[in-house]
TORFILO-460817 format. One record per residue (C-alpha): residue number from 1; x negated, y, z. Coordinates in Angstrom, 3 decimals. Layout:
% TORFILO-460817
<rec NUM <X Y Z>>
...
***
This chain:
% TORFILO-460817
<rec 1 <-6.290 -9.563 10.382>>
<rec 2 <-9.673 -11.218 10.387>>
<rec 3 <-8.416 -14.277 8.552>>
<rec 4 <-5.417 -15.203 6.469>>
<rec 5 <-2.429 -17.277 7.413>>
<rec 6 <-3.810 -20.138 5.361>>
<rec 7 <-7.498 -20.742 4.793>>
<rec 8 <-7.509 -23.614 2.326>>
<rec 9 <-5.558 -24.775 -0.690>>
<rec 10 <-5.182 -21.194 -1.943>>
<rec 11 <-2.621 -20.807 -4.671>>
<rec 12 <-3.764 -20.350 -8.235>>
<rec 13 <-0.532 -18.657 -9.190>>
<rec 14 <1.141 -15.443 -8.112>>
<rec 15 <4.553 -17.063 -7.708>>
<rec 16 <3.145 -19.755 -5.422>>
<rec 17 <1.506 -17.044 -3.296>>
<rec 18 <4.884 -15.355 -2.867>>
<rec 19 <6.567 -18.672 -2.038>>
<rec 20 <3.904 -19.331 0.598>>
<rec 21 <4.554 -15.907 2.150>>
<rec 22 <8.257 -16.736 2.225>>
<rec 23 <7.537 -20.097 3.834>>
<rec 24 <5.597 -18.374 6.615>>
<rec 25 <8.441 -15.903 7.165>>
<rec 26 <6.374 -12.879 6.127>>
<rec 27 <8.665 -12.173 3.169>>
<rec 28 <12.341 -12.246 4.152>>
<rec 29 <13.781 -9.828 1.625>>
<rec 30 <14.782 -11.086 -1.815>>
<rec 31 <13.838 -7.692 -3.281>>
<rec 32 <10.314 -7.816 -1.848>>
<rec 33 <9.870 -11.347 -3.198>>
<rec 34 <11.080 -10.289 -6.653>>
<rec 35 <8.735 -7.309 -6.775>>
<rec 36 <5.687 -9.269 -5.588>>
<rec 37 <6.451 -11.943 -8.182>>
<rec 38 <6.779 -9.296 -10.899>>
<rec 39 <3.501 -7.510 -10.041>>
<rec 40 <0.758 -10.095 -10.584>>
<rec 41 <-1.869 -9.552 -7.907>>
<rec 42 <-4.413 -11.135 -10.234>>
<rec 43 <-4.402 -7.943 -12.298>>
<rec 44 <-5.523 -5.885 -9.296>>
<rec 45 <-8.409 -7.909 -7.855>>
<rec 46 <-11.923 -7.476 -9.335>>
<rec 47 <-13.229 -10.297 -11.556>>
<rec 48 <-14.590 -13.203 -9.578>>
<rec 49 <-12.191 -12.683 -6.682>>
<rec 50 <-9.465 -15.066 -5.556>>
<rec 51 <-6.372 -12.875 -5.996>>
<rec 52 <-3.850 -15.325 -4.539>>
<rec 53 <-5.871 -16.227 -1.433>>
<rec 54 <-4.533 -14.688 1.759>>
<rec 55 <-7.529 -12.574 2.607>>
<rec 56 <-8.665 -8.969 2.130>>
<rec 57 <-11.246 -8.565 -0.613>>
<rec 58 <-13.897 -6.021 -1.480>>
<rec 59 <-13.080 -3.744 -4.413>>
<rec 60 <-16.399 -1.872 -4.245>>
<rec 61 <-17.192 1.579 -2.822>>
<rec 62 <-16.882 0.199 0.750>>
<rec 63 <-13.155 -0.301 0.159>>
<rec 64 <-10.933 -3.383 0.229>>
<rec 65 <-7.610 -4.611 -1.076>>
<rec 66 <-5.515 -5.859 1.840>>
<rec 67 <-4.538 -9.493 2.227>>
<rec 68 <-1.237 -10.456 0.575>>
<rec 69 <0.472 -10.954 3.936>>
<rec 70 <-0.321 -7.353 4.924>>
<rec 71 <1.065 -5.969 1.672>>
<rec 72 <4.165 -8.123 2.121>>
<rec 73 <4.571 -6.957 5.725>>
<rec 74 <4.338 -3.293 4.717>>
<rec 75 <6.845 -3.760 1.888>>
<rec 76 <9.229 -5.411 4.341>>
<rec 77 <8.819 -2.574 6.853>>
<rec 78 <9.433 0.051 4.161>>
<rec 79 <12.110 -1.702 2.111>>
<rec 80 <15.019 0.500 3.232>>
<rec 81 <12.947 3.555 2.279>>
<rec 82 <12.042 2.160 -1.139>>
<rec 83 <15.506 2.153 -2.663>>
<rec 84 <16.115 3.265 -6.272>>
<rec 85 <15.687 7.028 -6.626>>
<rec 86 <13.564 7.446 -3.490>>
<rec 87 <10.013 8.822 -3.269>>
<rec 88 <7.026 6.835 -2.014>>
<rec 89 <3.423 7.816 -1.295>>
<rec 90 <0.583 5.271 -1.158>>
<rec 91 <-2.483 6.740 0.583>>
<rec 92 <-5.742 4.993 -0.292>>
<rec 93 <-4.156 3.365 -3.322>>
<rec 94 <-7.336 1.458 -4.245>>
<rec 95 <-6.748 -0.835 -7.225>>
<rec 96 <-3.117 0.309 -7.531>>
<rec 97 <-1.379 -2.904 -6.462>>
<rec 98 <0.939 -1.599 -3.768>>
<rec 99 <1.651 1.613 -5.688>>
<rec 100 <2.844 -0.556 -8.585>>
<rec 101 <5.090 -2.509 -6.201>>
<rec 102 <6.512 0.769 -4.878>>
<rec 103 <7.218 1.901 -8.441>>
<rec 104 <9.313 -1.171 -9.193>>
<rec 105 <11.265 -0.737 -5.968>>
<rec 106 <12.122 2.959 -6.397>>
<rec 107 <12.666 2.623 -10.138>>
<rec 108 <12.185 5.152 -12.906>>
<rec 109 <14.672 7.487 -11.212>>
<rec 110 <12.390 7.630 -8.157>>
<rec 111 <8.711 8.565 -7.776>>
<rec 112 <5.776 6.409 -6.693>>
<rec 113 <2.573 8.338 -6.011>>
<rec 114 <-0.856 6.884 -5.299>>
<rec 115 <-3.672 8.962 -3.783>>
<rec 116 <-7.281 7.749 -3.849>>
<rec 117 <-10.489 9.767 -3.387>>
<rec 118 <-12.824 7.497 -5.369>>
<rec 119 <-12.485 8.557 -9.041>>
<rec 120 <-13.711 5.200 -10.329>>
<rec 121 <-10.977 3.383 -8.390>>
<rec 122 <-8.360 5.767 -9.758>>
<rec 123 <-9.491 5.032 -13.305>>
<rec 124 <-9.518 1.280 -12.657>>
<rec 125 <-6.109 1.347 -10.978>>
<rec 126 <-4.531 3.097 -13.951>>
<rec 127 <-5.944 0.445 -16.287>>
<rec 128 <-4.655 -2.290 -13.964>>
<rec 129 <-1.168 -0.788 -13.875>>
<rec 130 <-1.104 -0.519 -17.680>>
<rec 131 <-1.338 -4.340 -17.809>>
<rec 132 <1.396 -4.836 -15.197>>
<rec 133 <5.184 -4.784 -15.025>>
<rec 134 <4.934 -1.188 -13.738>>
<rec 135 <3.393 0.082 -17.004>>
<rec 136 <6.664 1.652 -18.262>>
<rec 137 <6.821 3.843 -15.152>>
<rec 138 <3.244 4.977 -15.654>>
<rec 139 <4.268 5.980 -19.155>>
<rec 140 <7.440 7.841 -18.128>>
<rec 141 <5.696 9.654 -15.263>>
<rec 142 <7.692 8.162 -12.393>>
<rec 143 <4.443 6.459 -11.267>>
<rec 144 <1.247 8.483 -10.940>>
<rec 145 <-2.185 8.089 -9.352>>
<rec 146 <-4.182 11.124 -8.232>>
<rec 147 <-7.757 11.818 -7.090>>
<rec 148 <-7.394 13.474 -3.678>>
<rec 149 <-8.204 13.180 0.026>>
<rec 150 <-5.494 10.882 1.339>>
<rec 151 <-5.576 12.546 4.747>>
<rec 152 <-3.929 15.529 3.048>>
<rec 153 <-1.295 13.400 1.300>>
<rec 154 <0.142 14.751 -1.950>>
<rec 155 <2.255 17.812 -1.036>>
<rec 156 <3.253 18.548 -4.639>>
<rec 157 <5.912 15.804 -4.605>>
<rec 158 <6.797 15.817 -0.898>>
<rec 159 <8.884 15.015 1.027>>
<rec 160 <8.618 11.216 0.820>>
<rec 161 <11.092 8.581 1.968>>
<rec 162 <8.217 6.113 2.424>>
<rec 163 <4.516 6.614 3.120>>
<rec 164 <1.995 3.775 3.306>>
<rec 165 <-1.580 4.337 4.446>>
<rec 166 <-4.097 1.671 3.473>>
<rec 167 <-6.944 2.702 5.792>>
<rec 168 <-7.196 3.240 9.533>>
<rec 169 <-7.029 6.799 10.839>>
<rec 170 <-8.378 7.745 14.290>>
<rec 171 <-5.040 9.514 14.752>>
<rec 172 <-2.035 10.066 12.482>>
<rec 173 <-2.777 12.981 10.114>>
<rec 174 <-0.359 15.832 10.737>>
<rec 175 <-0.119 16.504 6.983>>
<rec 176 <1.383 13.060 6.443>>
<rec 177 <3.967 13.542 9.182>>
<rec 178 <4.913 16.873 7.605>>
<rec 179 <5.330 15.226 4.191>>
<rec 180 <7.637 12.531 5.570>>
<rec 181 <11.275 13.220 4.769>>
<rec 182 <13.850 13.295 7.606>>
<rec 183 <15.125 9.722 7.632>>
<rec 184 <11.799 8.553 6.186>>
<rec 185 <9.289 5.993 7.451>>
<rec 186 <5.496 5.744 7.399>>
<rec 187 <3.353 2.694 8.127>>
<rec 188 <-0.228 3.517 9.059>>
<rec 189 <-3.067 1.670 10.823>>
<rec 190 <-4.450 3.778 13.665>>
<rec 191 <-7.590 3.250 15.707>>
<rec 192 <-11.328 2.746 15.408>>
<rec 193 <-12.663 -0.445 17.021>>
<rec 194 <-9.168 -1.617 17.916>>
<rec 195 <-6.395 -0.789 15.463>>
<rec 196 <-2.617 -1.016 15.525>>
<rec 197 <-0.290 -0.833 12.556>>
<rec 198 <2.097 1.920 13.594>>
<rec 199 <5.614 2.492 12.289>>
<rec 200 <6.469 6.192 12.223>>
<rec 201 <10.138 7.118 11.790>>
<rec 202 <11.244 10.694 11.264>>
<rec 203 <14.822 11.130 12.425>>
<rec 204 <17.324 13.308 10.585>>
<rec 205 <16.813 16.077 13.146>>
<rec 206 <13.066 16.073 12.414>>
<rec 207 <11.938 14.377 15.628>>
<rec 208 <9.445 11.544 15.264>>
<rec 209 <9.300 8.130 16.920>>
<rec 210 <6.252 5.861 16.766>>
<rec 211 <5.955 2.180 17.627>>
<rec 212 <3.229 -0.463 17.324>>
<rec 213 <3.956 -3.301 14.904>>
<rec 214 <0.831 -5.499 15.067>>
<rec 215 <-2.941 -5.482 15.584>>
<rec 216 <-4.867 -5.056 12.319>>
<rec 217 <-8.328 -4.423 10.899>>
<rec 218 <-8.662 -1.905 8.064>>
<rec 219 <-11.519 0.157 6.655>>
<rec 220 <-11.603 3.722 8.044>>
<rec 221 <-9.558 6.577 6.580>>
<rec 222 <-12.344 9.074 6.144>>
<rec 223 <-14.009 11.431 3.666>>
<rec 224 <-15.285 10.191 0.323>>
<rec 225 <-18.881 10.869 1.385>>
<rec 226 <-18.554 9.005 4.687>>
<rec 227 <-16.940 6.042 2.930>>
<rec 228 <-19.572 5.773 0.210>>
<rec 229 <-22.420 5.963 2.731>>
<rec 230 <-20.931 3.667 5.362>>
<rec 231 <-23.164 0.819 6.491>>
***
């Protein structure tokens, strides 16, 4: 969204941010609240930013970290597909925040995979995660971040129970639908000028249903070159 749910009196603490999201009804799940409390967003926002303010922020390279209410909304939408032992893919993983949240939800018996095509962001995200509650899963290999074109997903560990895409595609990439497990769910912003957050469910028989969740505004899901040279 263009602006956050609250525009003044931003919290100076991660826990207060989560409580505010609960107060607004964005977070309803106890598990989502626990995970967002455990993963301090302050570790994943560049120095000088306001990590607990409900607004997207620049992370350099013409990329952003989504506002807390968007991350909370996506975790809520994907919660049933982020159970212990499941596999999750975070496309456009940026500073690593949501990938770290996924890792805590699926546990060390699951797999959380982040894909990001800017090498500098991958390096930064790994350092961020090392300081976070998800560090043990980075060490045991159940959480990994890879340099790759997110439009192609990460087929090596497919299929995924949950896929999150953190940038807006003009249409849903077929590779991501293919990598979604039967019974799995993907949340992805789709559109150019006008964007909708779409919820993609793959049924057990392999058929796919798609619905619109809400209007959003994300940076484009595009090539590394196009992103770096965007005006």
